[in-house]
VEXLUM-924941 format. One line per 4 residues: number of its first residue (from 1); for each residue x, y, z of N, C-alpha, C. Coordinates in steps of 0.05 Angstrom, whole numbers. Layout:
<atoms>
NUM) X,Y,Z,X,Y,Z,X,Y,Z; ...;
</atoms>
This chain:
<atoms>
1) -291,506,1097,-273,506,1079,-279,483,1062; -284,490,1039,-280,475,1010,-263,450,1007; -274,428,1002,-258,399,995,-233,408,982; -229,431,968,-205,438,960,-185,444,980;
5) -183,460,998,-175,475,1018,-152,454,1035; -127,458,1032,-103,450,1041,-111,444,1073; -100,435,1089,-92,424,1120,-78,456,1125; -92,463,1151,-77,492,1158,-51,478,1168;
9) -30,486,1180,-6,487,1192,-11,499,1219; 2,470,1233,3,474,1264,18,496,1276; 4,519,1284,22,531,1305,43,523,1319; 70,534,1320,94,525,1329,102,552,1349;
13) 106,551,1373,116,567,1396,145,586,1378; 135,615,1385,163,630,1375,188,619,1380; 211,619,1367,241,623,1389,247,645,1385; 263,647,1402,276,677,1406,300,673,1404;
17) 316,695,1395,339,700,1382,330,702,1347; 359,712,1337,358,716,1314,361,695,1297; 349,694,1269,356,678,1259,368,683,1231; 383,666,1223,401,681,1195,386,665,1178;
21) 391,668,1147,384,663,1125,356,661,1119; 350,645,1093,319,641,1088,314,616,1094; 289,611,1102,278,586,1107,251,573,1090; 259,554,1086,235,547,1065,219,539,1086;
25) 181,543,1078,157,543,1091,151,508,1101; 148,505,1119,146,481,1124,117,474,1121; 115,452,1111,83,429,1102,81,410,1130; 49,408,1140,53,397,1156,37,368,1145;
29) 50,349,1153,46,321,1143,26,308,1175; 16,282,1164,3,263,1181,12,238,1170; 28,228,1189,50,207,1183,33,177,1200; 19,162,1191,8,134,1216,35,114,1211;
33) 32,112,1238,61,94,1246,46,60,1259; 54,41,1253,49,14,1254,74,-4,1263; 66,-25,1279,88,-43,1282,73,-78,1299; 72,-90,1285,67,-115,1300,89,-135,1298;
37) 111,-132,1301,135,-145,1313,153,-134,1328; 165,-147,1340,193,-139,1352,216,-130,1344; 234,-109,1359,252,-103,1334,273,-94,1358; 291,-76,1347,315,-71,1361,314,-53,1394;
41) 290,-44,1387,278,-23,1413,263,-37,1425; 251,-63,1418,235,-77,1439,203,-86,1426; 185,-82,1446,168,-87,1438,155,-71,1417; 129,-80,1403,110,-56,1376,113,-27,1385;
45) 108,-24,1413,98,3,1422,125,7,1428; 147,0,1427,174,16,1439,184,24,1414; 180,9,1385,185,15,1356,176,39,1353; 147,41,1363,129,62,1349,146,94,1361;
49) 147,91,1385,160,113,1405,195,123,1392; 210,96,1386,232,95,1378,227,117,1348; 212,105,1327,215,116,1309,193,145,1311; 186,154,1327,178,180,1331,193,193,1338;
53) 218,186,1356,243,200,1355,252,214,1327; 256,186,1314,273,188,1286,249,205,1261; 233,215,1272,221,228,1255,227,260,1251; 229,271,1277,230,291,1276,212,315,1280;
57) 214,336,1282,203,357,1277,166,354,1285; 166,329,1303,136,317,1309,130,343,1327; 105,358,1319,91,372,1335,70,367,1344; 54,335,1347,36,336,1354,34,295,1357;
61) 27,283,1376,21,253,1376,1,245,1394; -3,222,1373,-39,207,1393,-17,189,1406; -35,178,1423,-30,150,1443,-26,135,1422; -10,107,1433,-8,85,1408,-33,66,1419;
65) -44,59,1405,-70,45,1404,-59,17,1388; -80,-10,1402,-79,-33,1389,-97,-34,1371; -87,-53,1343,-113,-65,1333,-114,-93,1320; -129,-94,1308,-126,-120,1289,-115,-122,1266;
69) -99,-136,1264,-91,-142,1235,-104,-136,1212; -90,-127,1192,-109,-124,1172,-95,-148,1146; -105,-168,1130,-102,-189,1114,-86,-209,1131; -65,-218,1122,-56,-251,1132,-49,-250,1162;
73) -32,-225,1166,-9,-226,1194,-46,-234,1210; -25,-245,1232,-34,-261,1248,-30,-245,1280; -13,-222,1280,-8,-209,1308,-16,-180,1303; -25,-178,1328,-42,-149,1331,-15,-121,1329;
77) -29,-103,1321,-10,-83,1311,-17,-62,1338; 8,-43,1336,9,-22,1357,2,-3,1332; -12,22,1335,-1,47,1322,-11,72,1332; -6,82,1323,-7,115,1328,5,134,1302;
81) -11,159,1307,-12,177,1288,7,205,1299; 29,215,1277,28,233,1277,32,264,1262; 34,293,1275,45,312,1266,57,319,1262; 78,319,1234,105,330,1230,108,358,1215;
85) 128,377,1214,134,387,1198,155,389,1178; 156,391,1162,180,391,1138,177,407,1126; 204,419,1103,202,424,1082,207,416,1062; 204,390,1067,197,368,1040,172,372,1030;
89) 176,361,1005,153,357,985,150,326,997; 118,314,989,112,284,997,132,260,985; 142,268,955,151,248,952,183,247,964; 192,266,974,227,268,981,226,257,1010;
93) 197,272,1022,183,256,1058,189,228,1053; 177,218,1023,167,189,1030,190,170,1023; 215,185,1012,241,176,1010,251,166,1041; 251,192,1052,264,191,1081,249,167,1097;
97) 222,161,1092,202,147,1116,214,116,1112; 221,110,1085,227,92,1070,252,75,1092; 268,93,1083,299,95,1096,287,89,1134; 274,104,1139,271,102,1167,263,58,1172;
101) 246,64,1160,232,33,1157,253,8,1161; 275,14,1136,296,-1,1128,311,-2,1153; 317,16,1170,336,18,1195,326,7,1210; 301,5,1213,284,-8,1242,282,-33,1220;
105) 292,-43,1209,296,-75,1201,267,-84,1181; 254,-66,1173,235,-72,1150,256,-80,1120; 241,-100,1124,247,-121,1092,217,-114,1079; 228,-109,1039,204,-126,1031,198,-146,1034;
109) 171,-152,1030,158,-176,1028,120,-178,1028; 109,-199,1042,84,-198,1039,73,-178,1051; 42,-163,1024,39,-147,1037,20,-148,1059; 12,-130,1080,3,-132,1107,9,-153,1117;
113) 36,-165,1116,51,-175,1133,61,-177,1158; 74,-186,1182,80,-174,1205,112,-163,1193; 111,-136,1210,131,-119,1209,133,-98,1235; 166,-90,1228,169,-81,1254,161,-54,1248;
117) 166,-48,1230,154,-13,1226,145,-11,1201; 119,12,1201,106,18,1177,91,47,1180; 106,59,1163,101,95,1169,92,99,1139; 71,111,1136,54,118,1114,39,150,1124;
121) 47,168,1093,39,193,1089,5,186,1089; -10,203,1108,-38,201,1111,-47,225,1090; -35,251,1107,-49,275,1093,-22,290,1101; -28,312,1076,-8,335,1080,-22,367,1083;
125) -11,385,1086,-26,418,1088,-22,419,1054; -15,408,1044,-15,416,1006,-38,410,995; -47,398,1006,-79,381,993,-70,352,986; -79,352,957,-72,325,941,-47,317,926;
129) -37,295,925,-3,296,908,-18,264,902; -1,268,877,2,242,867,18,239,849; 48,220,858,59,209,838,67,184,837; 93,172,816,91,134,816,99,134,850;
133) 86,104,849,82,102,885,73,124,898; 67,139,905,53,144,925,27,169,917; 3,174,938,-22,185,937,-27,190,965; -28,212,956,-34,237,985,-63,248,978;
137) -79,242,996,-87,221,1019,-89,197,1014; -80,188,1035,-75,151,1026,-100,142,1027; -97,122,1004,-116,111,992,-138,105,1008; -129,88,1034,-146,71,1052,-147,90,1078;
141) -143,107,1079,-153,122,1108,-175,123,1110; -189,127,1097,-223,136,1111,-231,108,1109; -224,88,1116,-234,59,1122,-214,51,1144; -193,64,1160,-187,54,1180,-186,71,1212;
145) -201,59,1228,-208,66,1243,-185,74,1265; -160,56,1259,-144,58,1279,-121,80,1272; -134,91,1239,-113,122,1239,-134,148,1243; -154,136,1243,-183,156,1242,-179,166,1273;
149) -186,148,1287,-199,157,1313,-174,168,1331; -150,162,1327,-124,173,1341,-121,205,1328; -126,204,1303,-132,228,1285,-149,247,1296; -176,249,1301,-193,254,1312,-184,267,1337;
153) -175,255,1350,-165,260,1378,-146,286,1382; -132,290,1362,-111,303,1349,-124,341,1339; -132,327,1310,-148,349,1294,-171,349,1280; -196,338,1298,-218,326,1288,-231,356,1267;
157) -227,373,1260,-242,395,1242,-223,397,1219; -195,386,1211,-191,388,1190,-195,367,1172; -196,374,1144,-211,357,1124,-206,342,1101; -214,322,1097,-198,311,1078,-205,328,1044;
161) -182,331,1031,-187,345,1009,-204,335,989; -210,315,992,-216,297,971,-255,301,966; -256,292,995,-283,290,1000,-299,315,1012; -279,329,1025,-291,354,1044,-304,349,1073;
165) -300,326,1079,-306,316,1102,-288,318,1129; -297,325,1151,-274,329,1170,-272,301,1180; -248,306,1196,-235,277,1206,-253,266,1227; -266,276,1245,-281,270,1266,-310,253,1245;
169) -317,274,1228,-338,256,1209,-331,233,1199; -304,233,1185,-292,202,1176,-291,185,1198; -287,191,1222,-278,174,1237,-306,159,1252; -333,176,1247,-356,171,1259,-370,151,1247;
173) -360,153,1216,-372,137,1189,-354,108,1192; -337,109,1202,-325,84,1207,-341,71,1219; -341,82,1252,-351,71,1274,-383,60,1271; -395,76,1258,-424,75,1258,-420,42,1239;
177) -446,27,1260,-453,1,1252,-465,2,1221; -461,-10,1204,-473,-14,1177,-504,-35,1188; -530,-29,1166,-544,-48,1162,-537,-68,1145; -547,-94,1156,-544,-119,1140,-563,-117,1119;
181) -554,-137,1099,-568,-138,1080,-594,-163,1085;
</atoms>
């Protein structure tokens, strides 16, 4: 695939029975989920599990992994990635994800601070997207092993639409030890 080739959709089992009416083509999205604070569902791991239920149309998900915090937070994170299918465009999906975050108790505040739930659009099957407040692919996903390692377990051959590198290659480059100057 060339760097501009969009991500493929995930095959879903065929349903039986007749369908009526036209359906919109569903796009596949990679959603990163993170939590480092207890919420109404319990531990960060349980917040992730509850958020996955709230996303709907999850076609694949990674195990939940623990990661060190970024920035000033001192709490470890529970992280996972999920593949979802939806006919929503990225901007519409972002509005829905922000609504889910608020329903889980997320409040505006310090960047990288403690939070009950963080949902990010990492990639989508349409390639690159840019609008005010949203850039897909996620600007920092190439440097985040807590996103790339679980994602490589799900779709190792998907390609970053900007660099052309596979998820497996990106995950390996993040894990590779760098020489010191």
